[in-house]
C-alpha positions as CSV (number, residue, x, y, z in Angstrom):
1,M,19.9,-2.3,-5.5
2,D,17.2,-0.8,-7.7
3,I,14.5,1.2,-5.9
4,E,11.4,0.9,-8.0
5,D,9.1,3.6,-6.6
6,P,8.0,6.9,-8.0
7,E,8.1,8.2,-4.4
8,E,11.8,8.5,-5.0
9,L,11.2,11.9,-6.6
10,T,10.7,15.1,-4.6
11,A,7.0,16.0,-4.8
12,R,5.8,19.5,-5.3
13,D,3.2,21.1,-3.1
14,A,-0.4,20.5,-4.0
15,P,-3.6,22.2,-2.6
16,V,-5.3,20.1,0.1
17,R,-9.0,19.6,0.2
18,A,-11.1,16.6,1.3
19,E,-14.7,15.7,1.6
20,V,-14.4,12.2,3.1
21,P,-14.3,12.1,6.9
22,A,-10.8,12.5,8.4
23,E,-11.0,9.0,9.9
24,T,-11.3,7.4,6.5
25,R,-8.5,4.8,5.9
26,M,-7.6,1.9,3.6
27,G,-8.6,-1.7,4.3
28,A,-8.0,-5.1,2.9
29,V,-6.3,-5.6,-0.5
30,H,-7.5,-8.5,-2.6
31,L,-5.1,-10.2,-5.0
32,T,-5.1,-13.2,-7.3
33,V,-2.0,-15.5,-7.2
34,A,-0.9,-18.3,-9.3
35,D,-0.2,-20.8,-6.5
36,L,-1.8,-20.2,-3.1
37,D,0.4,-22.6,-1.2
38,R,3.5,-20.8,-2.6
39,S,2.0,-17.4,-1.7
40,L,1.1,-18.4,1.9
41,A,4.5,-19.8,2.5
42,Y,6.0,-16.5,1.4
43,Y,3.6,-14.2,3.3
44,E,3.9,-16.2,6.5
45,S,7.7,-16.9,6.6
46,Q,9.0,-13.8,4.7
47,I,6.5,-11.1,5.5
48,G,5.3,-12.3,8.9
49,L,1.5,-12.3,8.3
50,R,-0.8,-14.9,9.8
51,V,-3.5,-16.9,8.0
52,H,-6.8,-15.9,9.6
53,A,-8.9,-18.3,7.4
54,R,-8.5,-20.5,4.3
55,D,-11.1,-22.2,2.2
56,D,-11.9,-23.0,-1.4
57,G,-8.8,-21.5,-2.9
58,R,-8.9,-18.3,-0.9
59,A,-7.0,-17.2,2.2
60,R,-7.3,-14.2,4.5
61,L,-4.2,-12.8,6.2
62,G,-3.4,-10.2,8.8
63,T,-1.8,-9.9,12.2
64,G,-4.5,-11.5,14.2
65,V,-7.5,-9.1,14.1
66,E,-8.5,-7.3,10.9
67,D,-7.9,-8.9,7.5
68,L,-5.2,-7.0,5.6
69,L,-4.7,-9.2,2.6
70,V,-7.1,-11.6,0.7
71,L,-5.5,-14.0,-1.7
72,T,-7.4,-16.0,-4.3
73,E,-5.8,-18.7,-6.4
74,E,-5.9,-18.4,-10.2
75,P,-3.7,-21.3,-11.4
76,G,-1.2,-20.2,-14.0
77,A,-1.8,-16.5,-13.5
78,K,1.1,-14.4,-14.9
79,P,2.5,-11.2,-13.4
80,A,0.5,-8.1,-14.4
81,D,3.5,-5.9,-15.2
82,G,2.5,-3.1,-17.6
83,Y,-1.2,-3.0,-16.8
84,S,-3.2,-0.7,-14.6
85,G,-3.6,-2.2,-11.1
86,L,-1.4,-2.6,-8.1
87,F,2.0,-0.9,-7.7
88,H,2.3,-1.8,-4.1
89,F,0.2,-2.2,-0.9
90,A,1.8,-0.7,2.2
91,L,1.7,-2.3,5.6
92,L,2.2,0.3,8.3
93,V,3.7,-1.0,11.5
94,P,2.9,0.7,14.8
95,E,6.4,1.8,15.9
96,R,9.9,2.4,14.4
97,I,11.3,-0.5,16.5
98,D,8.8,-2.8,14.8
99,L,10.3,-1.9,11.4
100,A,13.8,-2.5,12.9
101,R,12.8,-5.9,14.0
102,W,11.4,-6.7,10.6
103,L,14.6,-5.5,8.9
104,A,16.7,-7.6,11.3
105,H,14.6,-10.6,10.3
106,A,15.0,-9.9,6.6
107,A,18.8,-9.6,7.0
108,R,19.1,-12.8,9.0
109,D,16.7,-14.9,6.9
110,R,17.9,-13.4,3.6
111,V,14.5,-12.0,2.5
112,S,14.9,-10.5,-1.0
113,L,14.3,-6.7,-1.0
114,S,13.7,-4.4,-3.9
115,G,14.3,-1.1,-2.1
116,L,15.1,0.7,1.1
117,S,13.9,4.4,1.3
118,D,13.7,7.3,3.6
119,H,10.7,9.4,2.5
120,Y,11.1,11.9,5.3
121,V,7.4,11.3,6.3
122,S,8.2,7.6,6.7
123,E,10.9,5.0,6.5
124,A,10.1,2.2,4.1
125,I,11.3,-1.2,2.9
126,Y,10.1,-2.6,-0.5
127,L,9.6,-6.2,-1.7
128,R,7.9,-8.2,-4.5
129,D,6.1,-11.4,-3.8
130,P,6.3,-14.5,-6.0
131,D,3.6,-13.1,-8.4
132,H,5.5,-9.7,-8.6
133,H,2.9,-7.9,-6.4
134,G,4.6,-4.9,-4.8
135,I,4.8,-4.7,-1.0
136,E,5.9,-1.9,1.3
137,I,6.5,-2.3,5.0
138,Y,6.9,1.1,6.7
139,A,6.9,3.2,9.8
140,D,5.7,6.8,9.9
141,R,7.8,9.6,11.3
142,P,6.1,11.7,13.9
143,R,3.2,13.6,12.3
144,E,4.3,16.9,13.7
145,L,7.4,16.7,11.5
146,W,5.5,16.8,8.2
147,E,1.8,17.7,8.8
148,G,0.7,20.4,6.4
149,E,4.0,20.2,4.5
150,V,3.7,16.9,2.7
151,G,4.2,18.3,-0.8
152,M,7.4,20.0,0.4
153,R,8.7,17.2,2.5
154,L,7.8,14.0,0.6
155,T,11.0,12.8,-1.1
156,T,13.3,9.8,-1.2
157,L,16.8,9.3,0.3
158,P,18.6,6.1,1.1
159,L,17.3,4.5,4.3
160,D,19.9,4.6,7.1
161,T,19.7,1.0,8.0
162,N,22.4,1.2,10.6
163,D,20.5,3.9,12.5
164,L,17.3,1.9,12.2
165,L,18.9,-1.3,13.5
166,A,20.5,0.7,16.3
167,T,17.1,0.8,18.0
168,L,17.6,-2.9,18.8
169,D,20.0,-4.2,21.5
170,D,21.3,-7.1,19.4
171,P,19.8,-7.1,15.8
172,P,21.2,-10.6,14.7
173,A,19.6,-12.2,17.8
174,E,16.4,-10.2,17.8
175,A,13.4,-12.5,18.0
176,F,10.8,-12.3,15.1
177,D,7.5,-14.1,15.3
178,G,5.7,-12.0,12.7
179,L,4.6,-8.5,11.9
180,A,3.6,-6.5,15.0
181,G,0.1,-6.6,16.2
182,G,-1.6,-3.4,15.2
183,T,-0.1,-3.3,11.7
184,V,-2.6,-1.8,9.3
185,M,-3.0,-1.1,5.6
186,G,-1.4,2.3,5.6
187,H,-1.8,3.1,1.9
188,V,-2.3,1.6,-1.5
189,H,-0.2,2.7,-4.5
190,L,-1.7,2.1,-7.9
191,C,-0.5,1.8,-11.4
192,V,-3.0,4.0,-13.3
193,A,-3.7,4.9,-16.9
194,G,-3.5,8.6,-16.4
195,V,-2.7,10.9,-13.4
196,E,-5.1,13.7,-14.1
197,E,-8.2,11.5,-14.4
198,T,-7.0,9.7,-11.2
199,I,-6.9,13.0,-9.4
200,D,-10.2,14.1,-10.8
201,Y,-11.8,10.9,-9.5
202,Y,-10.2,10.4,-6.1
203,R,-10.2,14.1,-5.2
204,D,-13.3,15.5,-6.8
205,V,-15.6,12.4,-6.7
206,V,-14.3,10.2,-3.8
207,G,-13.2,13.3,-1.8
208,F,-9.6,12.7,-0.8
209,G,-7.3,15.6,-0.5
210,L,-4.5,16.0,-3.0
211,M,-1.4,16.1,-0.9
212,A,1.3,16.1,-3.6
213,Q,1.8,15.6,-7.3
214,L,4.7,14.7,-9.5
215,G,3.5,16.3,-12.8
216,D,1.9,13.7,-15.0
217,Q,3.8,10.9,-13.4
218,A,2.2,10.4,-9.9
219,A,-0.1,11.8,-7.3
220,F,-0.6,11.2,-3.6
221,L,-4.0,11.7,-1.9
222,S,-5.4,11.2,1.6
223,A,-8.0,11.8,4.2
224,G,-7.4,13.8,7.3
225,G,-4.1,15.4,6.2
226,Y,-2.2,12.0,6.2
227,H,0.7,12.0,3.9
228,H,-1.1,9.6,1.6
229,H,-3.7,6.8,1.8
230,L,-3.6,6.5,-2.0
231,G,-0.9,6.9,-4.6
232,G,-1.2,6.5,-8.4
233,N,1.6,6.6,-11.0
234,T,1.9,6.0,-14.8
235,W,5.5,4.8,-14.8
236,Q,4.5,1.3,-16.1
237,S,0.9,1.8,-17.1
238,A,0.3,5.1,-19.0
239,G,-2.7,4.6,-21.2
240,R,-2.9,0.9,-20.3
241,P,-6.0,-1.0,-19.3
242,Y,-6.7,-2.9,-16.1
243,A,-5.1,-6.3,-16.1
244,P,-7.5,-9.0,-17.5
245,E,-8.2,-12.5,-16.2
246,G,-5.2,-14.8,-16.4
247,F,-2.9,-12.2,-14.7
248,A,-2.1,-12.0,-11.0
249,R,-3.8,-8.7,-10.3
250,L,-5.5,-6.5,-7.8
251,T,-9.1,-7.5,-7.7
252,Q,-10.2,-5.1,-4.9
253,M,-8.9,-2.3,-2.8
254,T,-11.0,-1.3,0.2
255,I,-11.8,2.2,1.5
256,V,-12.9,2.1,5.1
257,L,-15.3,4.8,6.3
258,P,-15.9,5.6,10.0
259,D,-19.6,4.7,10.0
260,E,-22.5,3.6,7.9
261,A,-23.7,7.1,7.3
262,A,-20.4,8.1,5.8
263,R,-20.3,4.9,3.7
264,N,-23.8,5.6,2.4
265,T,-22.9,9.2,1.5
266,L,-19.8,8.1,-0.4
267,A,-21.7,5.2,-2.1
268,K,-24.3,7.6,-3.3
269,R,-21.6,9.9,-4.7
270,L,-19.9,7.0,-6.5
271,G,-23.0,5.2,-7.7
272,G,-22.5,2.2,-5.5
273,S,-20.4,0.6,-2.8
274,E,-18.5,-1.5,-5.3
275,V,-17.3,0.5,-8.3
276,L,-14.4,0.9,-10.8
277,D,-12.1,3.8,-10.9
278,P,-11.1,5.5,-14.2
279,S,-8.3,2.9,-14.8
280,G,-10.8,0.0,-14.2
281,I,-9.5,-0.8,-10.8
282,P,-12.2,-2.3,-8.4
283,I,-13.0,-0.4,-5.2
284,A,-15.1,-1.5,-2.3
285,L,-16.4,0.6,0.5
286,A,-16.5,-0.8,4.0
287,V,-17.0,0.3,7.6
């Protein structure tokens, strides 16, 4: 099985500094898809998200409370491989047993996977949807194991699926009625045109802390010392523009601030609450 993620590499330490509030996190990811019915069937049955609302070619999905994913139909849209945009969005489940339940469902219902990784800071399962959008479903390891040592600890080993499934009494019979309530958008990993300009923007302008860097290949940034809220890599997209119309693409990622004052402060620094990053990727600020 191919594991298509630059987090496979061991990251070197990077200096940590941040200007956004520690409570800053990621919010809803907006994507275009070629066939909304096909996508909803996939995200409901395979991933386990629920449709919160659907109207006029658009659907909002989550686990019952906050929208995590917004899909807009663009008939005939082609996969955006090779462009700047989304590498994957990452759904963080509340507990390790929730990840085990999802893996048991995937094995039983023959969900196609693209990777299974132990990153030390987390355990992760990777997929691609019908439009080739990357997806990660993961559970964090206890923060005390990696806090302050992300650059030294972030790596990739094969996921010990037997150990993970051993948290369940009877994996083949384990009930699955969707992703666990409390699942959040843990991080967003981007395909970017260049790593240094991505760091310059998200660290020096947005104000995330640089947690780890893989040379000119990838960087990982966060608020509040988290292992990463944002990743960016050039593996498929070095020097490439943002995907144009006609491609199934990331049309917005959301940075959620803890209050209006924090959002206004960041909006002033960025020049607005809806902006483009150096690779042309749209960002929205929310509370």
